[in-house]
N, C-alpha and C positions, 0 to 999 in steps of 0.2 A: 718529336714528342718530348724528349729529354730537355730540349731548349725551352718549350713552353712550361714544363715544369719548374725549370730553373728561374724563369721570369716571375712565375707566381710566387715562389719562395722569396725572391729578392723584393717584389712589390709588397708582400706580406710584412717582411721584416721592416721595410722602409715605413710602411703605414703604422706598425706598431711603434716604431721609434719616434715618428712624428707626433702620435697621440700622447706618448710619454712626455715629450718635450712640451706639448701644449699644456698638459696637466701640471707639470712642474712650473711652467711660467705662470699659469693661473694661480697656483697656490702661493707663489712668491709675491705676486702683485696683491692678491687678497690678504695675505699675512701682513704685508707692509701697510695696507690701508687700515688694518684692524677694524673692520666694519663688522658689527654684530647684526644678526637678524633675529628679531623677536617674533616667535610664532604663537604666543599665548594670545587667547581671545581678548583679554583685558589689557594686553601690552604691559604685563607686570614687570618687565625688565627694560622698559624704555622710559626715558625721562618724560615727564609730562609736560603738557603745554604751559602749565602754571609755572614750573621750574624754569623752563626756557624763557618765559617772559621775565621772571625775576633776573636771570642772568643777563638778558638783553638790556636791562636798566643800569647794569654796572658801568660806572664812568671811571672807577678807580680799581686797580687790581686788588683781589681778595687773596689772602694767603690761608691755606688750609693745612693745619699741622695734624698729622695722623700718628698718634701714639699707640704702639702695639708691641707688646713683649714677645720677643723671639726666644722662647725657651727650648731648651733641648729635650726636656721631658715629654713623654708620650702617654700621659695619663688620659682617661676619657674626657675629662674637662678641657685640657689644653688641645687635644685633637679637635673637639667640637668647636672651640674658640677660633683655632687657626683656620679652619675651614670657613668660618664665618668671616674672618678678617679678610680672606682673599676675595670674598664677594663684596665687601666694602671697598676694597681697592679697585675692583672692577667699576663700581658705581662711581667712585671718585674720578676715575679716568673719563667716564662719560661726562661728568661736570666739567672737567678740564677741556674736553673736545668741544662741548657746546658753548663754552664761555668765550671761545676764540682768543685765548691768550690772557683773559681777565682773571683766571683762577689758576693759582699755582699750588702743587701739592708737595709737602715736605713730610717725609717719614722719619720717625724716631723709635728707637728701641730702648725704652726706660728700664735698664737694668738696675738692680739695687745699688744705691749710693753712687748713682752715675749723674752727670750733668743733664742727660735726658730725662731722668726722673725728677730732678729739681725743676726743670723747664715744664714738665707736665703739671706738677703741683701748682706752679705759678699761673699756669694757663687754665687751672680749674679742672683738670682731668684727674679723676680718682682711680686708684687701683682696687680690684676686688680680690679678697682672700679666697683661694680655692679650697676644696676639701683636703688637699695634701698639705695645706699650710702656706703654699707659694702665693706670691702676690702677682696678679696679672692685670696689666694695663691694656685698655682698648678703648680709646676715646678720641674726640676731635676738638680742635680749637680753631675758630674761624676768626681771622684778624683783618680789620680795615684800617688803614692809616695809624697803626700802632695803638691809638687810643681806644677804638672800639673793638671789643672782643666778646664773642660768644662761645660758650663751652658746651659740649655734649660729654658729661663726665664719664660715662660708660655706656658702650654700645651693646645694649642687651640683645642676644640673638633671638629671644622670644618675641622682640618687637621689630623683626626684620621688615615686616611689611610697612612699618612707619619710618623706615630709615631715610627714605628720600624726603618725606615731609620734614623730619627733624633737621636735616642739613639745610634744606631750602628755607626753613623758618629761621635757622640761625643766620643764613646769609641776608635774609630780608631784615632781620632785626639789627644787624650791624649797619645796614644801609640807612635804616630809619630807627635810630635807637630809642626815641621817645615813644612810650607805649600809650595807647589811648585808654581813657578811663571808662570802666564799665561798672555801673551801679547794679547791685543785686538786692531785690526787695522780695522778701518771703518770710512767712511765719515758721517755716520749717528750719530744722537744725542743719542747714546746708554747710555751715562753717565748723561742724563738729560740736560736741557737747561734752564737758568733763563729767566723770562719774561722780555720783554723790558719795559722801564718806562712807555710808553703810555698804554700798557696792564695792568701793575701794577696799574695804577690809575683807571682803569676800574674794578679793583677787581680781575683780573685773575692772576692765579699762573703759575709759569714756568713749564716746561715738566719735569716729574719725570724720573728717571733712568728706563731702561727696566727691566723687571722681570728677564730675563736671566742674567743680570749683577749682580743683587742683589743676586741671587741664587749662582752664581759662587764665589762671595765674601765670602760666608760662608765657602768655602772649600780651596780657593786658594788666593795667593797674586796677585792681578789684577794690570796690568800696562797698562795704555792708551797710545797707539803709534799713531803717526800722519801719514797721508797718504803720506807725503813727506819724510818718513824715508829711509835713505841710508844704514842703518845697523840695524839688529835685535840683541839685546843684547844677549850675551853668557849665561846668567843665566836664560833666558826664556826657559822654557822646552817645552811649547805648545803655538803655535801662532793660535789664533782664528781670522779668516778673515771673515768679514760680509759685503757683497754687495760692492766690491771694485770698485766702479764706476770710470771709467777714471783713472785707476792706471797707473803711469808712469813706464817706462822701469827701471829707477833708483830703484824704490821700488820693482819692480818684481825681479831685480837682487838681492837686499837685502834678499828677501824671498828666491831665489834660493840658495844663498850661505848659509843661515841659515839651509835649509834642507840638504844640502851637508855636513855641519858640525855635522849632526846628530840630528837636531832639528826636532820636529814633528808639524803638522799643521792640523787644521780643517777649511775647507773653505766653506762658504755658499755664492755660486754665484747666480745670478738671471738673466734670460733672459727677464723677464717681471715683474718689480717691480710693485706691486699693492697697498699695504697699506703703504710701507716705502718710498714712493715717496716724495722727499724734495726739488726738484728744484723750483726756483722761478717762472718759468713759469706755474707751476701747480697752483699756488695762482692766476694767471691771467686768465688761460683758463679752470680751473676745473680739474677733475681727468683725465689727459693725462699722460699716462705712460712715465717715463723718460727713458734714455738709460740703457740698460742691463749692467750687470757686468760679466766679465769673466777673466780668466788668460790665455789669448791666447797663449803667448809665453811659458809659462810653461806647459800648457796642451799639446801643440804641441810636446814639448821635451819629454814628458812622453807618447806620442802615443794616446792622447785622443783629443776630440773636443767637443764643445758645441755650437750649433747655436742659437745665441741670438735672432733671429727672429721667432723662432719656440717654442711652448709649447706642452706639452703632454695632449691629451684629451683621457679620458678612461671612457667608458660607465658603467663599473662595479664600479668605484670609484666616480662617478660624485656626486657633492653636490648641494643642492638648496641654492641660495643667494637671497638677496633682489633685486627685479626688480623695474619696473615702478609702482608708486603708492603704494609702499610698498608690492607689491604682490611677492611672492617667484617664482623664475624661475630656471629651471635646468641649471647647468653650468658644462658641462663635462670637462672643463679645470681646475676647482677647485677640486682638488682630496681629497678624505678622504680615506686613505689607510686602509685597513683591513689585517689581518694576511696573506691573499693571496699575498699581495704585500710587506711583511716585512720578512726579513731573520730571520727564527726562529731557526737557528742553530748557530747564532753569538751572542756572549756575550753582544754586544752594544744594540742589538734589540730583543734578544729572548723573553723578558718579555713585550714588547710593542706591542699593537694590535690596535692602533688608532693614526694616523698621519695625519695632515691636510697640504696640499701643494697647495696653490693658484698659478696657472699659472707656473708650474715647467717646467724647460727644461729637456734635455736628454743627457747623456754622450755617445758618440759613439767612435769608434775606438778600437784599440787593444793595450794594454800596450807594451812598448818596452821590449826587453829582460832584464831579471833581476828584473822585477817588476811583483808582483803577484796581481791580482785584485779580490776583494771580492764585490759582489753586496749586499748592505744593503737594499736598497728600490728600487722597480721596479713597472712597470705597468703590466697590464694583456695583453693578446694577442688581447683583444677587446679595442685597443687603436690606436691612429694616432697622428702624428705630424702636428699641425695646426699653421696658422699664429697667433701670439701672440695678435697683435693689434685687429684683427678681433674677436678673442676669447673673449677679454675684452669688445668689444662693444656689442656682442650678443651671448649668449650660444645657443639660439634657431636655429640660422643659422648654427652653428657648427654641431648641431644634425641633421639638415636637410641634410647636405651635407657629413655627417660622413660616412667614409668607413674604417672599421678596417684593420689594417696592417697585423695582424696575428703574429706579433713579440712582444716581451717585450722590454721596454726601461728601461735603467738604470737610476734612479732618484737620487741615492746616492751610491757612491763606496768607497772602501778603497784600496789604493795602498801600497804595503809593499815590501821592497827590497832596492837595491842600485839604487839610482837616478843619472841621468847624467844631467849636466847643460844645461840650455837653452841659455847660453851666452858663446859659445866656444871662442869668441874673447875677453873675458874679460869684465870688467865693461863698460857699455855703456856711451859714452860722453854725457854730457849735452850740449844742442844746445845753443850756444851764437851768435846769428846772428849780434849784434852789434860790435863784435870783428873781425876786419878785417886786422889789421896790422900784419906784419910778426913776429915782436917781441912778440905780444901777443899770436900768434898762437904757438910760440916756448915755451912761459911759460905755455901753456895748456898741453904740452906733458907730464911732470911729473905727471899730474893728472890721466893719463892712468894706469890702473892696470898692473902691471908686471905679467908675466905668472905664477910665483910661488905663487902669492898672490891670484889668482883666482882659485878656486877649480873646477875640471872638473867632479869629480864623488865622491859619498859619499863612505867613507872607510868602513862604517858599515851599516847594515840594519836600515832603519827608516821607518816611516808611515806618510801617507797623507790621510785624509778623505775628499772627495769632495761631496758637496750636491748642486743639481741644483735648489735651492730655498732659498731665504733669508726672505721672507714674514712670513714663518713658526715661526720665532723667534719674530715677532711683538707681542706686548701685545694684540693687537685687534684680533690676531689669536690663540695665546697660552692660554690666561688667561681670566677670567671674574671677574669683580669687583663686589662683593656682600656686601652690608651694614650689619653689625652685631651689637649687643650691645657692642662689644669690638673694634669697629672701622671697617673700610673697610677691606675686606678679599679678596685676588687674589686667585681664585679658578681655578685650572688647567682645561682646557676643553679638553685636548687631551695628547697625549705623546710627543709633540714637544719639551718641555723643558727637558723632561726626555731623549730624544735622544740626544740632545746637550750636557747635562751634562754627560751622559754615555760616549760619544765620547771623551770628554775632560778627564774624569776620566780614561779611558782605556789608553789613550796616556801618562798620567802622572804616570801610573804604578799601580794604585789601582783598581783592578778589582772586588774586594770583595763587594764594595758598590753598584755595578751596579745592581746585582740581588735583593738587598734589596729595592732599590727605585722604580724599575720597577713594583713591585706588586701594586704600589699605584694607578695606573690608568687602571683598567681592563674594557674592553668593549666587549660586546657580540652582534656583528652585525647580522642583519637577512639577511645573505648571501643568503638564498634560495629565500626569498621575493625579494631581489634586482635582483637575476637571472631572476626570473618571470617577474620583471618590465622591464628589458632589453629586454626580448623576446617580451614582449607586445609593448614596444616602437619601436621595429624593424618592427613589423606588422603595427603599427600605422603610422610610417613614410612612409612605403610603400604604405599604403592605401592613405595617404595624397598626395604622389608624383603622384599616379594613378589619383586622383581626380583633381589635378592641371593640369595634362596632358589633361584629358577629358575636363576641363574648357577652357584650351588654344585652343584645337581643335574646340570646340563649337564656341569659339569667332572668331576664323579664318573663320569658315563657315558662321557665321552671317555677318562678314565683307565683304565676297565674294557676299553674297546675296545682301547687301546693295549697293555695287558697281554696280552690274548688274542692279539693280532697278534705 
């Protein structure tokens, strides 16, 4: 008995020792491998496929200089920034490992009056002054072949979700330093507007450029075009059209010929401008929507149409907005699209799951032969086309009279293929009613385009992306201003800017950055709860209708009795 007990003790001790050795060996091997496991649903801590594709194209080593102040102070600001710096280092290690030797990391501590601080300034990295007066550096410089250099002046912790995109974009830009030219055509003050002298005396500043313009300037050469343009320059690769209200036939013809020459376009049209309304009568009469915008002639030539008097209301995507006395009210025509309304198979939208569209229109019709249509954004079958003006006045009335159509409406589409002209007779003549003499009429004839000068059909496939809303790009819809110790920070509220940037980037030919940026704004909507809310609203509206009918019948009977009396 004693012998058996002794064997049990020996075997147990040996087993425990063996397990301990196995665990130690496993930890040692795992530690040496430095393999991380990302358990988040959206893989927030794993390099995206876009980043890996960019790194795979590297044929020359890229040097990444990471400047970070190693201060001894322990203020709340420095503790916060140091913790973020550690996460930056971890991400840079992922880049180094994924690049297979084509990315090297150099770390510098730019102390005051040091060589490292001089190097940081030469590389374009800027320090930020903390609340205690200390100077703190935390930035990156990406260098290729000495000549090509891109800097991220300061790594803002508030933009951590965009960190991978910023680094990958910098690497991509040193690989292809020449930026594509993007032309922007819009009657809106997208590029900002100075304050008039009277407002300046009152201490008010001018209007800043829209966030979408500032973001696009990081990646492209932006050219501001006027609404009376009669030709789109040949070196423009993508034309960005935003709310082209009252666009002339002359400018539509210029766009038509630009597309037939092989140019590409992203157009944000709007049947019901809400926040981007800039007409003078708005200042006089309050928030009265101005005329919508459309490319009627071009859309018709492509087989599509957009009714500028109608907007899409969707009970599955409705958003609450501020109502009377600051009380929120349901607005079924102010849409917040979830993945159910976003194309998950397209590279532009596959990683976006939250888009806001206030009073968006719908594209109807069938593209002409030779054009392929891809729907990027759509409504659900619990939607209906409603009068835009009435939808803006009262969302409650829309909900009361709502009747689902049972069909889905296209809110954004991409057309690809060979386009045909919307001006078969050539360039439209400019109307000059004052010219009545025969000699003047004769002089006008040479201005008409000769048949050979006017293209009738594109020789090669090209692409046009159409969006039935322009409010989505407004700063009031896309971003939120947040004050921080380092100045105001524009925080994205949804995937609206990502969508616009992705669309432009795809048309300029760089698809790799799209997947990188899109991971920055992940949203997990309560779809089940919304479905339950919609079902409850249906029952609620039905009950209200019955009660109103009963009240009307009771009132009718009371009136009859009073008349008899």
